[in-house]
Backbone as a ProteinNet text record, in pm:
[ID]
protein_1_A
[PRIMARY]
MPTHVIFLAIIYPIFGLFLACMTFGYDVMPLLFPLAAGFALIGPFAAIGLYELSRQREKGVDVSWKHAFGVLRCRSLDGITALGMVLMIVFLIWLMTAQWLYQSLFGYGSPESIGQFLSDILTTSEGWILIIAGNGIGFLFAVLVLTISVVSFPLLLDRDVGAMVAMHTSVRAVLRNPLMMAAWGLFVAVTLVIGSLAFFVGLALVLPVLAHSTWHLYRKVVEPDLSPRQDCWP
[TERTIARY]
562.5	603.7	481	384	253.7	261.2	348	351.3	399.5	493.6	547.1	441.2	378.5	287.3	161	112.9	-7.2	23	143.2	182.7	182.9	237.7	242.6	103.9	23.1	-106.7	-213.7	-187.8	-288.9	-322.3	-232.4	-258.5	-378.2	-408.5	-517.4	-655.2	-686.8	-816.1	-824	-711.5	-712.2	-744.7	-681.9	-708.3	-853.5	-906.2	-1045	-1142.4	-1117.3	-1203.2	-1194.3	-1075.2	-1059.1	-1142.2	-1139.2	-1220.1	-1368.2	-1411.4	-1552.5	-1593.5	-1511	-1542.6	-1544.5	-1447.4	-1441.7	-1564.8	-1605.8	-1721	-1847	-1875.5	-1997	-1988.3	-1867.1	-1851.9	-1877	-1855.7	-1869.1	-1988.2	-2083.4	-2208.2	-2185.8	-2093.6	-2074.2	-2086.1	-2192.6	-2215.8	-2214.8	-2263.1	-2260.3	-2121.3	-2016.7	-1881.4	-1819.9	-1892.2	-1833.5	-1803.3	-1899.9	-1875.5	-1768.9	-1774	-1664.2	-1527.2	-1518.2	-1390.4	-1342.9	-1435.2	-1398.1	-1364.9	-1449.7	-1425.6	-1302	-1279.8	-1166.4	-1032.8	-1033.5	-906.8	-836.1	-914.2	-853.1	-769.5	-799.6	-725.8	-587.3	-570.2	-439	-374.1	-444.2	-390.9	-255.6	-234.4	-102.9	12.7	-10.3	92.9	103.1	-11.8	-11.5	61.3	66.5	127.8	275.7	338.2	475.1	571.4	550.1	637.8	626.8	507.6	488.2	553.6	553.5	627	775.9	828	969.9	1001	911.7	930.5	933.9	845.2	843.2	972.7	1023	1147.6	1264.3	1272.4	1380.9	1367.8	1245.9	1223.5	1261.2	1233	1267.2	1417.5	1495.5	1640.6	1697.7	1610.6	1656.5	1693.8	1663.3	1694.6	1597	1649.3	1565.2	1502.7	1391.8	1336.8	1267.3	1263.2	1180.3	1094.8	1003.1	914.5	992	1111.7	1191	1237.3	1247.3	1292	1194.1	1069.4	971.3	1011.3	1084.7	1123.1	1246.5	1300.1	1407.6	1365.1	1235.4	1183.5	1234.7	1252.6	1293.3	1433.5	1513.1	1648.1	1663	1551	1553.5	1592.1	1667.3	1710.8	1592.6	1485.3	1367.2	1263.9	1306.9	1212.5	1137.5	1205.6	1137.9	1024.4	1049.8	945.8	831	863.4	759.2	672.2	738	663.6	575.8	630.5	554.1	432.1	450	337.3	235.6	283.9	192.2	108.4	169.4	94.7	-9.8	23.4	-74.3	-196.6	-173.5	-285.5	-365.5	-297.8	-368.7	-455.6	-406.5	-486	-608.8	-590.1	-704.2	-805.7	-757.2	-844.6	-925.2	-860.6	-930.3	-1032.1	-996.5	-1091.9	-1213.5	-1188.6	-1299.5	-1392.1	-1336.5	-1418.4	-1499.6	-1437.5	-1510.3	-1620.5	-1593.5	-1695.2	-1812.3	-1779.8	-1885.1	-1969.9	-1906.6	-1981.3	-2068.7	-2014.6	-2093.9	-2215.3	-2196.5	-2307.7	-2415.9	-2376.7	-2475.2	-2550.8	-2478.5	-2543.8	-2632.9	-2598.1	-2682.7	-2815.6	-2818.3	-2940.5	-3019.1	-2949.1	-3015.4	-2998.7	-2927.9	-2908.2	-2790.2	-2775.6	-2658	-2679	-2798.6	-2823.3	-2767.2	-2742.4	-2693.4	-2808.4	-2808.7	-2914.7	-2908.7	-3026.1	-3032.6	-2988.9	-2996.5	-2959.8	-2915.1	-2856.3	-2815.6	-2937.5	-3045.8	-3167.6	-3223.8	-3227.9	-3278.3	-3188.5	-3058.1	-2964	-2984.7	-2996.1	-3016.4	-3150.7	-3251.2	-3382.3	-3377.7	-3308.8	-3296.1	-3223.6	-3122.4	-3042.5	-3115.5	-3184.5	-3237.5	-3383.6	-3456.2	-3600.9	-3645.6	-3554.4	-3591.4	-3524.6	-3585	-3526.2	-3392	-3381	-3252.4	-3143.6	-3183.1	-3086.2	-3034.2	-3122.1	-3078.7	-2995.4	-3028.8	-2942.9	-2804.3	-2800.1	-2671.5	-2591.3	-2657.2	-2588.1	-2532	-2615.5	-2573	-2466.7	-2496.2	-2401.4	-2272	-2283.9	-2165.1	-2072	-2129.3	-2045.6	-1989.6	-2067.1	-2015.3	-1896.6	-1909.8	-1798.7	-1679.4	-1707.7	-1600.4	-1526.7	-1599.6	-1536.3	-1435.1	-1468.5	-1376.4	-1250.1	-1267	-1150.5	-1063.7	-1128.9	-1054.3	-976.2	-1038.6	-969.4	-848.1	-863.1	-750.8	-634.1	-663.5	-557.3	-495	-577.6	-523.5	-428.3	-465.4	-385.9	-250.2	-245	-118.6	-34	-89.6	-15	-3.5	-56.7	-62.4	75.9	176.6	313.9	410.6	360.1	446.9	532.4	470.7	547	648	612.8	717.9	832.8	801.4	906.1	997.4	939.7	1019.8	1109.8	1062.9	1145.7	1257.4	1227.1	1319.8	1426.4	1395.1	1488	1493.4	1602.6	1623.5	1561.9	1428.3	1355.2	1269.4	1210.8	1125.2	978.3	895	751.4	689.4	732.5	675.3	705.9	828.3	864.5	781	763.4	686	540.5	480.3	341.1	327.7	423	418.7	429.8	516.3	529.1	400.2	336.5	211.5	100.9	92.8	-8.7	15	139.8	172.3	135.5	160.6	127.6	-22.8	-102.3	-247.5	-297.8	-243.7	-289.2	-253.4	-143.3	-102.3	-171.6	-224.2	-287.9	-422.2	-514.6	-637.3	-724.3	-740.4	-828.2	-770.2	-642.1	-578.7	-584.5	-558.2	-561	-702	-801.8	-940.3	-975.2	-929.8	-954.1	-883.4	-761.7	-686.4	-757	-803.8	-875.6	-1001.8	-1073.7	-1194.2	-1159.3	-1051.3	-1007.4	-971.7	-900.8	-864.2	-989.2	-1084.3	-1206.2	-1284.2	-1300.3	-1377.7	-1309.8	-1179.3	-1108.9	-1108.3	-1098.3	-1103.7	-1241.4	-1345.9	-1481.4	-1494.9	-1447.4	-1455.2	-1375.5	-1256.9	-1173.7	-1231	-1318.1	-1373.9	-1503.7	-1561.9	-1694.3	-1694.9	-1602.6	-1600	-1521.5	-1572.8	-1510.4	-1363.6	-1333.9	-1200.9	-1095.1	-1132.6	-1033.9	-974.1	-1055.8	-1007.3	-898.3	-883.4	-778.7	-639.3	-624.7	-495.3	-453.5	-548.8	-518.2	-519.5	-610.9	-628.2	-513.4	-472.3	-371.6	-235.8	-185.6	-59.8	-69	-182.3	-200.5	-198.4	-269.5	-272.7	-134.6	-64.9	66.6	165.5	169.8	262.6	225.1	95.6	50.1	86.7	79.6	116.1	263.2	348.2	490	510.4	441	452.4	393.9	285.9	228.5	330.3	399.1	503.4	611.5	654.5	758.4	712.7	583.2	531.2	513.3	480.8	442.8	561.9	650.6	760.6	887.3	952	1073.8	1181.2	1257.4	1358.4	1473	1532.7	1649.5	1772.1	1844.9	1961.9	2077.7	2075.7	2180.5	2114.7	2062.6	1988	2074.7	2011.8	2084.5	2124.7	2212.1	2252.9	2138.4	2148	2046.4	2043.8	1936.8	1919.4	2018.7	2077.6	2172.4	2277.9	2394	2499.5	2456.6
3527.5	3446.8	3423.9	3344.7	3337.8	3289.7	3192.2	3141.5	3248	3331.6	3435.4	3541.8	3591.8	3704.5	3661.5	3541.4	3496.5	3476.6	3425.4	3410.6	3545.6	3648.5	3781.2	3843.4	3823.7	3891.8	3824.2	3704.1	3635.7	3713.6	3805.6	3886.5	3978.1	4014.6	4109.4	4048.7	3927.2	3870.7	3843	3804.9	3783.8	3914.9	4023	4153.9	4194.5	4167.2	4201.4	4125	3994.9	3915.2	3962.7	4002.8	4056.6	4183	4271.2	4392.7	4359.5	4260.2	4222.2	4168.1	4079.9	4025	4134.1	4224.5	4333.7	4422.4	4447.5	4534.8	4474.7	4347.6	4285.3	4262.2	4239.5	4214.2	4336.5	4455.2	4577.6	4662.9	4597.2	4664.4	4794.7	4793.1	4910.4	4866.6	4793.3	4744.5	4854.3	4976.1	5081.1	5111.6	5073.8	5103.1	4988.7	4876.7	4763.2	4799.7	4858.8	4896.9	5005.9	5112.2	5210.4	5150.5	5052.2	4986.8	4910	4834	4754.8	4844.4	4943.9	5033.4	5120.1	5157.3	5242.9	5173.9	5041.5	4971.9	5022.5	5066.7	5121	5245	5314.4	5435.7	5405.3	5290.5	5254.4	5142.5	5094.7	4988.9	5020	5144.1	5173.6	5154.3	5184.3	5165	5017.9	4949.9	4810	4721.2	4764.2	4682.7	4713.6	4786	4831.8	4714.8	4605	4489.4	4426.3	4428	4373.1	4461.8	4593.6	4682.1	4647.4	4617.8	4584.6	4454.8	4357.3	4234.9	4264.8	4353	4390.7	4460.1	4546.4	4618.2	4520.9	4426.7	4329.5	4237.3	4196.9	4107.4	4176.9	4305.5	4382.5	4381.8	4377.1	4377.5	4239.2	4139.1	4005	3923.2	3972.8	3899.1	3782.8	3669.7	3553.4	3572.9	3640.9	3689	3577.8	3594.1	3513.5	3609.7	3554.1	3641.5	3726.4	3682.7	3758.3	3891.6	3901	4026.3	4140.5	4107.9	4213.7	4296.5	4237	4308	4395.4	4394.7	4487.1	4631.9	4655.9	4791.5	4852.8	4770.2	4820.3	4878.8	4847.1	4900.5	5000.7	5049.5	5144.1	5283.1	5356.2	5491.1	5588.6	5558.6	5646.5	5597.9	5519.5	5463.6	5572.6	5682.8	5792.5	5848.8	5867	5917.6	5819.4	5690	5587.8	5589.7	5600.4	5604.1	5728.1	5842.3	5967.8	5961.5	5912.7	5904.5	5801.1	5691.8	5594.5	5654.5	5740.6	5808.2	5902.5	5968.9	6056.6	5976.3	5861	5777.7	5724.9	5691.6	5643.9	5754.4	5876.3	5988.8	6009.7	6002.1	6014	5903.6	5782.5	5669.6	5694	5744.2	5771.3	5884.1	5986.9	6095.5	6042	5950.8	5889.8	5812.6	5737.2	5662.2	5756.1	5863.3	5959	6026.9	6057.3	6118.9	6024.1	5896.6	5797.5	5779.5	5776.4	5762.2	5884.1	6003.5	6124	6125.3	6082.1	6080.3	5983.9	5866.2	5768.3	5820.5	5876.2	5924	6043.6	6125.9	6240.5	6196.9	6077.4	6028.6	5932.6	5848.7	5744.3	5758.6	5860.5	5877.7	5797.8	5795.8	5735.5	5590.9	5537.9	5398.8	5303.2	5178.7	5075.5	4983.7	4933.1	4840.1	4712.5	4654.5	4536.5	4410	4408.9	4289.4	4330.8	4235.1	4261.2	4288.5	4212.9	4232.5	4372.8	4421.2	4556	4659.4	4637.4	4730.8	4737.6	4622	4619.9	4681.2	4656	4715.1	4866.8	4918	5063.3	5125.9	5056.5	5112.5	5106.9	4995.4	4970.5	5010.4	5031.1	5055.8	5190	5274.7	5406.1	5516.2	5633.3	5746.1	5785.4	5774.7	5805.4	5709.1	5581.7	5483.8	5515.3	5557.9	5591	5718.1	5811.8	5930.9	5889.6	5794.7	5745.8	5679.8	5597.5	5528.3	5627.7	5722.8	5817.2	5913.9	5973.8	6071	6002.5	5885.1	5814.5	5776	5723.2	5687.1	5809.6	5918.3	6041.1	6097.3	6099.6	6147.8	6052.7	5923	5825.6	5839.8	5875	5896.8	6010.9	6116.8	6230.1	6188.2	6108.5	6058.3	5971.8	5887.9	5799.1	5878	5983.3	6066.8	6133.5	6181.6	6245	6147.7	6027	5928.5	5885.3	5864	5826.9	5934.3	6059.4	6169.7	6179.6	6159.2	6179.7	6053.3	5937	5813.1	5719.3	5755.4	5657.6	5608.4	5695.6	5652	5684.8	5731	5780.1	5670.8	5559.2	5455.8	5386.3	5352.7	5299.6	5398.2	5527.5	5628.6	5632	5623.3	5624.2	5501.1	5388.6	5269	5279.4	5343.7	5346.6	5454.1	5565.5	5677.7	5731	5797.2	5853.1	5992.1	5997	6123.5	6125.4	6240.7	6255.1	6239.6	6237.6	6217.9	6331.8	6456.1	6569.5	6562.1	6524.9	6509.9	6400	6289.5	6177.7	6217.7	6287.9	6329.8	6431.2	6524.1	6623.8	6556.5	6457.9	6385	6311.3	6252.2	6180.1	6274.1	6391	6488.7	6531.8	6557.5	6595.6	6485.2	6360.3	6247.8	6239.1	6262.6	6257.2	6372.5	6492	6607.7	6595.8	6530.3	6515.5	6397.8	6304.9	6185.7	6159.1	6255.2	6241.3	6123.8	6100.8	5993.4	5856.6	5839.3	5712.4	5685.5	5788.9	5770.7	5743.3	5805.8	5777	5632	5583.3	5444	5349.3	5386.1	5303.9	5300.9	5416.5	5421.1	5337	5339.8	5257.8	5109.5	5073.4	4934	4887.5	4971.8	4937.7	4917.9	5009.9	5001.2	4873.5	4842.2	4723.5	4596.2	4585.9	4464.1	4448.4	4558.5	4548.7	4504.1	4551.6	4506.6	4356.8	4311.4	4168.6	4087.4	4136.3	4064.4	4060.3	4155.5	4163	4084.9	4039.2	3977.9	3851.4	3761.7	3633.1	3646.7	3729.5	3750.6	3791.1	3873.4	3932.4	3831.6	3706.4	3606	3639.4	3694.2	3727.5	3832.7	3905.7	4008.1	3946.2	3821.2	3754.4	3736.6	3734.6	3725.5	3861.4	3947.8	4077.3	4172.3	4180	4279.4	4258.4	4135.3	4120.9	4168.9	4145.1	4193.1	4345.4	4407.8	4553.8	4611.7	4548.4	4599.5	4590.9	4475.8	4459.7	4554.5	4570	4662.8	4806.6	4840.1	4975.5	5003.9	4903.6	4922.5	4949.6	4874.5	4897.3	5031.9	5072.4	5204.2	5313.2	5297.9	5393.1	5400.3	5286.1	5283.4	5349.9	5337.7	5398.2	5549.5	5595.6	5735.8	5824.7	5777	5859.4	5827.7	5932	5912.1	5847.5	5753.4	5684.3	5776.4	5747	5821.1	5772.1	5864.6	5827	5780.9	5817.3	5771.9	5707.1	5586.4	5522.3	5501.7	5508.5	5493.6	5348.8	5326.9	5193.3	5123.9	4992.4	4918.2	4963.4	4926.1	4967.8	4898	4786.3	4715.7	4651.9	4619.8	4562.7	4430.1
-2424.2	-2307	-2218.7	-2263.1	-2194.3	-2050	-2021.9	-1884	-1787.3	-1830.2	-1742.4	-1713.2	-1818.3	-1797.6	-1725.9	-1752	-1682.4	-1534.2	-1504.1	-1363.5	-1293.6	-1361.4	-1301.3	-1291.7	-1395.7	-1402.3	-1318.9	-1266.7	-1187.4	-1060.3	-1021.3	-902.1	-922.3	-1048	-1072.4	-1044.4	-1094.7	-1054	-904.7	-843.4	-698.2	-626.7	-672.9	-614.4	-636.5	-755	-784	-696.4	-677.2	-590.5	-445.9	-404.4	-269.2	-250.8	-352.8	-344.9	-337.2	-415.9	-414.5	-278.8	-221	-89.2	16.7	8.1	104.6	92.6	-30.8	-53.1	5.3	-28.2	22.6	173	222.4	364.9	450.3	396.6	475	432	361.4	326.8	252.2	161	75	-70.2	-98.5	-234.3	-339.7	-308.7	-410.8	-464.8	-390.8	-437.1	-517	-532.5	-604	-748.9	-818.3	-958.4	-970.6	-888.3	-896	-869.7	-778.8	-753.1	-875.6	-937	-1054.1	-1172.7	-1197.3	-1310.5	-1287.4	-1161.7	-1130	-1144.3	-1159.8	-1180.7	-1305.9	-1404.1	-1526.3	-1496.3	-1386.6	-1353	-1298.1	-1235.5	-1182.3	-1263.3	-1366.6	-1450.9	-1512.7	-1564.8	-1623.3	-1525.4	-1398.1	-1297	-1257	-1248.5	-1208	-1308.6	-1434	-1539.2	-1558.7	-1467.2	-1486.7	-1505.8	-1433.5	-1448.8	-1586.6	-1643.6	-1777.4	-1883.3	-1861.5	-1952.8	-1953	-1834.7	-1824.7	-1899.3	-1892.7	-1969.7	-2119.3	-2162.8	-2304.6	-2344.7	-2256.9	-2286.1	-2298.9	-2206.4	-2210.4	-2331.9	-2361.6	-2475.3	-2606	-2615.1	-2734.6	-2759.3	-2651.7	-2663	-2693.4	-2698.6	-2728.7	-2608.2	-2488.7	-2366.2	-2350.3	-2309.3	-2281.9	-2142.9	-2139.7	-2013	-1936.3	-1806.9	-1718.4	-1636.7	-1557.3	-1480	-1380.2	-1341.2	-1245	-1302.1	-1435.2	-1495.7	-1469	-1438.1	-1410.6	-1289.5	-1196.5	-1075.2	-1097.3	-1219.2	-1251.2	-1240.3	-1240	-1222.4	-1092.5	-990.7	-859.1	-859.6	-961.7	-970.8	-1084.3	-1133.8	-1244.9	-1195.3	-1278	-1238.6	-1228.5	-1298.6	-1294.4	-1193.8	-1095.8	-999.7	-924.4	-891.9	-822.4	-906.8	-1035.6	-1124.2	-1138.6	-1147.5	-1156.7	-1031	-914.4	-788.6	-779.2	-819.3	-812.7	-902.8	-1025.5	-1117.9	-1070.5	-1010.7	-953.2	-841.3	-759.9	-653.8	-711.4	-821.6	-887.5	-929.8	-992.7	-1037.1	-918.6	-809.9	-691.8	-631.5	-630.7	-580.7	-668.7	-800.6	-892.2	-864.1	-841.3	-811	-683.3	-578.7	-452.8	-468.6	-546.9	-572	-646.7	-741.4	-814.6	-719.4	-626.5	-531.8	-443	-396.6	-313	-392.8	-519.2	-604.7	-627.9	-653.9	-675.4	-550.2	-434.2	-309.3	-284.5	-309.2	-290.8	-384	-508.7	-604.7	-559.4	-513.7	-467.2	-345.5	-249.3	-128	-154.3	-250.8	-283.4	-344.9	-405.1	-468.1	-379	-301.2	-223.5	-73.1	-29.3	112.9	163.4	295.1	357.6	399.2	383.9	419.5	315.9	357.9	267.6	227.6	103.9	62.2	144.2	170.2	254.9	182.6	50.6	-25	-165	-235.8	-374.4	-461.1	-436.1	-514.3	-498.4	-374.9	-352.6	-419.4	-408.4	-470.1	-620.5	-685.9	-831.1	-868.6	-786.4	-812.9	-801.9	-700.6	-684.6	-803.2	-854.7	-963.3	-1096.5	-1123.7	-1258.2	-1275.9	-1167.2	-1181.7	-1126.6	-1085.4	-1032.5	-1113.1	-1109.3	-1181.6	-1121.9	-988	-924.2	-972.2	-990.1	-1036.2	-1175.9	-1265.2	-1401.1	-1403	-1314.5	-1301.7	-1255.7	-1158.7	-1109.6	-1221.6	-1302.3	-1411.3	-1512	-1554.6	-1658.6	-1605.1	-1489.3	-1433.8	-1390.2	-1329	-1282.4	-1395.9	-1502.8	-1617	-1687.5	-1688.6	-1748.5	-1671.5	-1538.7	-1456.1	-1466.8	-1464.8	-1479	-1610.7	-1716.2	-1846.9	-1839.6	-1768.4	-1754	-1678.9	-1572.4	-1500.2	-1591.6	-1673.4	-1762.2	-1866.9	-1921.3	-2019.8	-1957.5	-1834.2	-1765.1	-1749.8	-1701.3	-1678.9	-1810.4	-1913.3	-2044.3	-2095.5	-2077.4	-2130.6	-2062.9	-1933.3	-1861.5	-1850.8	-1889.3	-1863.5	-1982.1	-2097.8	-2207.4	-2248.7	-2243.6	-2274.1	-2159.9	-2047.8	-1940.8	-1879.1	-1840.4	-1770.5	-1862.1	-1987.6	-2075.9	-2096.5	-2104.4	-2120	-1998	-1879.4	-1756.7	-1748.2	-1798.3	-1800.2	-1903.3	-2013.4	-2126.4	-2111.9	-2042.7	-2035	-1892.2	-1863.1	-1730.2	-1724.6	-1710	-1705.6	-1579.9	-1551.5	-1435.1	-1470.1	-1365.3	-1384.4	-1464.5	-1441.1	-1512.3	-1661.8	-1696.8	-1838	-1901.8	-1830	-1883	-1906.9	-1810.6	-1827.5	-1939.9	-1949.9	-2056.7	-2193.1	-2204.8	-2329.6	-2363.6	-2263	-2284.1	-2331.8	-2270.4	-2312	-2456.4	-2491.7	-2629.6	-2727.9	-2689	-2776.3	-2801.1	-2696.6	-2711	-2797.9	-2776.3	-2853	-3000.6	-3031.8	-3171.8	-3240.8	-3164.4	-3222	-3154.2	-3157.7	-3077.9	-3120	-3249.9	-3294.2	-3259.4	-3281.3	-3249.6	-3099.7	-3019.2	-2874.7	-2825.2	-2888	-2851.2	-2882.7	-2998.9	-3035.2	-2938.6	-2899.8	-2804.3	-2668.8	-2621.8	-2494.7	-2497.7	-2610.7	-2624.5	-2621.6	-2689	-2689.5	-2548	-2474.9	-2337.1	-2252.2	-2264.5	-2184.1	-2214.4	-2342.1	-2380.7	-2332	-2350.4	-2309	-2157.1	-2083.8	-1937.6	-1890.7	-1956.4	-1921.9	-1947	-2062.5	-2094.3	-1993.1	-1957.6	-1862.2	-1722.1	-1689.5	-1554.5	-1538.8	-1649.7	-1642.4	-1556.9	-1581	-1509.4	-1379.3	-1289	-1158.3	-1171	-1270.9	-1292	-1338.3	-1357.9	-1397.6	-1534	-1624.6	-1757.6	-1759.4	-1648.8	-1644.5	-1655.5	-1613.4	-1623.7	-1768.8	-1860.5	-2002.8	-2070.3	-2027.3	-2094	-2063.4	-1937.7	-1899.2	-1964.5	-1977.4	-2051.8	-2195.8	-2259.8	-2397	-2400.6	-2308.3	-2303.6	-2270.9	-2177.5	-2138.3	-2254	-2320.6	-2432.7	-2546.9	-2570.7	-2675	-2640.3	-2511.8	-2468.5	-2497.2	-2475.5	-2505.4	-2654.7	-2739.7	-2884.5	-2923.8	-2856.5	-2881.4	-2849.5	-2737.8	-2700.4	-2807.4	-2858.7	-2961.3	-3090.9	-3121.9	-3244.3	-3231.9	-3111.1	-3092.2	-3059.4	-2972.5	-2923.3	-3003.3	-3052.9	-3129.4	-3041.6	-3097.2	-3016.1	-2978.8	-2865	-2818.5	-2895.4	-2955.8	-3035	-2948.2	-2820.8	-2728.8	-2607.7	-2624.4	-2515	-2392.8	-2277.9	-2151.1	-2130.3	-2034.7	-1998.7	-1924.4	-1912.7	-1838.6	-1693	-1624.6	-1485.6	-1394.1	-1435.8	-1352.4	-1444.1	-1391.6	-1474.4	-1536.4
[MASK]
++++++++++++++++++++++++++++++++++++++++++++++++++++++++++++++++++++++++++++++++++++++++++++++++++++++++++++++++++++++++++++++++++++++++++++++++++++++++++++++++++++++++++++++++++++++++++++++++++++++++++++++++++++++++++++++++++++++++++

């Protein structure tokens, strides 16, 4: 349903451009990359409406973009909200960590221009330490989020369970399928990078693909419930 998902996903490049404008407007250029890269940490929650479209489509419903808002009437809404807050906290911790790393290497001053900032990052030893250490720390954050959320949100939509059950199931899925999950995480990272290159516009195409694929991943990994619950609304 390309017209529906692109309409819903267009909010992501708009949000990305807003972050970029805010970053340059407030002289915090060092946080632009952590903000863009950190989107992967909240992406599983941001795509919740697209998961719902996949769930409805699987049942044979002739879905429209309005079906994405059926999430708001889901019985597991509390669990979805709680897990979304967990991811948001991880995202904020990542931003604080990235800022602390930059300030520990370059001090508390802000670069005077984009050129100076790029020169500091690419031509100094501190800049290369920032690149290597920052990406290494970011990788750990990404692994954490992948482990606790790879199937959590589709599970919460599909069954009346809590956030702890969903995260525990996700961790078990990763531990039982480490190579496949590592390949999936790499695929997600590469596609998000590609989608972010052209001022985040590509995210409108990339995120629906990732969201729909995540729903199918959930169906392949987690055994189906023999007594599925009723829909979230009559």
